[in-house]
C-alpha positions in Angstrom: 132.3 21.3 -80.1 131.9 25.1 -80.4 132.1 25.9 -76.2 135.0 28.6 -77.7 133.3 30.1 -79.7 130.4 30.7 -77.7 132.3 32.3 -74.5 133.5 34.3 -77.7 131.2 35.3 -79.3 129.3 35.8 -75.6 132.3 37.3 -74.8 132.3 40.4 -77.9 128.6 41.2 -76.3 129.1 41.7 -73.0 132.5 43.6 -73.5 130.0 45.8 -75.9 127.3 46.4 -73.8 130.5 48.0 -71.5 131.4 50.3 -74.1 128.2 51.5 -74.7 127.5 52.5 -71.5 130.9 53.8 -71.0 130.9 55.7 -74.4 127.6 57.7 -73.9 128.8 59.1 -70.9 132.3 60.2 -73.0 132.6 63.3 -74.6 132.4 63.3 -78.7 137.1 64.5 -78.3 137.7 61.6 -76.3 135.7 59.1 -78.2 138.2 60.3 -81.5 141.4 60.0 -79.2 140.3 56.1 -78.3 139.2 55.2 -81.6 143.3 57.4 -82.8 144.2 54.5 -79.7 142.6 51.9 -81.7 143.5 52.5 -84.6 147.5 52.6 -83.8 147.3 50.3 -81.5 145.3 47.8 -84.4 148.5 49.6 -86.9 151.3 47.9 -84.8 149.5 44.2 -84.9 149.1 44.1 -88.4 153.0 44.9 -89.0 153.9 42.4 -86.1 151.6 39.7 -88.1 152.7 40.0 -91.7 156.9 40.5 -90.6 156.0 36.8 -90.3 156.1 36.6 -93.9 158.9 33.5 -95.6 157.9 34.2 -98.7 156.9 37.9 -99.9 156.4 37.2 -103.6 153.0 34.6 -102.4 151.6 37.4 -100.3 152.6 39.9 -103.1 150.5 37.7 -105.3 147.6 37.2 -102.9 146.9 40.3 -102.4 146.4 41.2 -106.0 145.1 38.0 -107.3 142.5 37.9 -104.1 141.5 41.6 -104.2 140.6 41.5 -108.1 138.2 38.3 -107.1 137.2 40.1 -104.2 136.5 43.6 -106.7 134.4 41.1 -108.6 132.3 40.1 -106.1 132.4 42.9 -103.8 132.5 40.9 -100.7 132.7 44.6 -98.6 129.5 45.5 -100.6 127.3 42.7 -99.5 129.5 43.4 -95.7 127.6 47.1 -95.5 124.0 45.6 -97.1 124.2 42.9 -94.1 125.1 45.7 -91.4 122.5 48.2 -92.8 120.0 45.5 -92.7 121.2 44.8 -89.0 120.6 48.4 -88.2 117.2 47.9 -89.9 116.0 45.5 -87.6 117.6 46.7 -84.5 115.9 50.6 -84.8 118.7 52.0 -84.9 119.5 55.3 -85.3 123.4 55.5 -84.7 125.0 57.3 -87.5 128.8 54.4 -87.1 126.4 51.2 -86.9 128.1 49.4 -90.4 131.5 51.1 -89.9 131.6 49.5 -86.2 130.2 46.5 -87.6 131.8 46.6 -90.2 135.5 46.9 -88.5 135.0 44.6 -86.0 133.8 41.8 -88.0 137.5 42.3 -89.5 138.8 43.0 -86.6 137.9 39.8 -84.8 137.9 37.1 -87.9 141.3 38.0 -89.5 143.9 36.4 -87.2 145.1 33.4 -87.0 144.4 32.9 -82.9 140.9 32.2 -85.1 142.5 30.1 -87.4 144.4 28.4 -84.9 142.1 28.0 -82.1 138.6 27.0 -84.8 140.8 24.3 -86.0 142.5 22.8 -82.2 139.6 22.5 -81.0 137.4 21.5 -84.1 140.1 18.2 -84.2 139.4 18.0 -80.7 142.1 19.8 -78.4 141.9 22.8 -76.2 139.7 25.5 -76.6 141.9 27.9 -73.9 143.7 29.7 -77.2 140.2 30.7 -77.7 139.1 31.7 -74.7 142.4 33.9 -74.7 140.7 35.0 -77.8 137.8 35.5 -75.8 139.6 38.4 -73.3 141.2 40.0 -76.0 138.0 40.7 -78.6 136.0 41.6 -75.1 138.9 44.0 -74.1 138.5 45.6 -77.8 135.1 45.2 -78.3 134.3 47.8 -75.0 136.9 50.5 -76.5 135.1 49.7 -79.8 132.3 50.2 -79.3 132.3 53.4 -77.0 133.8 54.9 -80.2 131.8 53.4 -82.6 128.2 52.7 -81.2 126.7 49.5 -80.8 127.2 48.3 -84.4 130.4 46.4 -82.7 128.3 43.9 -80.7 126.2 42.8 -83.5 129.9 41.7 -84.7 129.7 38.9 -82.8 127.2 37.0 -85.2 130.2 37.1 -87.8 132.3 35.4 -84.6 129.5 32.9 -84.4 129.0 32.4 -88.0 132.5 32.2 -88.6 134.4 31.2 -86.5 132.1 27.9 -85.8 132.1 26.9 -89.0 136.1 26.8 -89.6 135.0 25.5 -85.8 133.2 22.5 -87.3 135.6 21.4 -90.5 138.5 22.0 -88.2 139.8 18.4 -89.1 139.5 19.0 -92.3 141.6 22.2 -92.0 144.3 20.9 -89.8 147.0 21.5 -92.6 146.5 24.8 -92.3 148.4 24.6 -88.8 151.7 23.1 -90.4 154.5 26.4 -90.2 155.5 27.0 -94.1 151.1 27.8 -94.9 150.5 29.4 -91.3 153.1 31.8 -91.7 152.3 32.9 -94.8 148.5 33.5 -93.8 149.1 35.1 -91.0 151.5 37.8 -93.2 148.7 38.5 -95.8 146.3 38.5 -92.6 148.8 40.9 -91.3 148.7 43.5 -94.3 144.7 43.1 -94.2 144.5 44.4 -90.3 147.2 46.9 -90.9 144.6 48.3 -93.6 141.3 48.1 -91.3 144.2 50.5 -88.9 144.4 52.8 -91.9 140.6 53.2 -91.7 140.2 53.6 -88.1 142.8 56.3 -89.0 141.3 57.8 -91.1 143.9 57.9 -93.4 142.9 55.6 -96.2 139.8 53.9 -96.4 140.6 51.0 -98.2 138.3 48.3 -99.5 139.5 45.2 -97.0 137.0 42.8 -97.1 137.8 43.1 -101.0 140.9 42.1 -99.9 139.9 38.7 -97.7 139.6 36.1 -100.7 143.9 36.9 -100.6 143.9 34.5 -97.7 142.5 31.8 -99.7 144.6 32.7 -102.6 147.3 32.8 -99.6 146.5 28.6 -98.7 146.6 27.9 -102.7 149.6 29.4 -103.5 151.7 28.0 -101.2 150.4 24.6 -101.3 151.3 24.8 -104.9 154.6 26.0 -104.2 155.4 23.3 -101.3 154.3 20.9 -104.0 156.7 21.9 -106.8 159.6 21.9 -103.9 160.1 25.6 -104.1 
């Protein structure tokens, strides 16, 4: 039932392995330019998603309310602590381990392909979308790992847990596939990906993980809006 997620996690591991082998042979200046290219591409992907917005007020309110909730819980700190714990377990000395883990985890899990693909498989449909996502994530993992190091490979765990859970709960979450809900969810997620791009470009280090509750708030506000007929 979670075959698509297993393939996705394996693709991240394989892509990361290739990226690590390639990165070890690249001088630092080339690693930096790869990160810059990734940051620009991430901005483009995020903006494309953000333009799916239908109700701007829902997205704004979601980011504000979700950001406050995430800041109070400090999701970013928790994710960084998880990355540091994994670094200890892996006995890695990489200075970019936590950055690689957090960045790759967010990029691989924040997006419509994750939600739609997981729910489709979870409701008994095809896993084709997750297989397509696996190819994209594998290619991205090559680039990320070549510049951010071994921490990227551990993002496979995040994919396995998060995406696998969405698949197992697919039937209960099928309402997320309604266009009215999915468009606002995609737009909100797109802005989070824009924030990741800004981090990769060293323009602004935004606490992206603390904004993750905005995705839940976007769903709740859209559901309330539809219920009230707004």
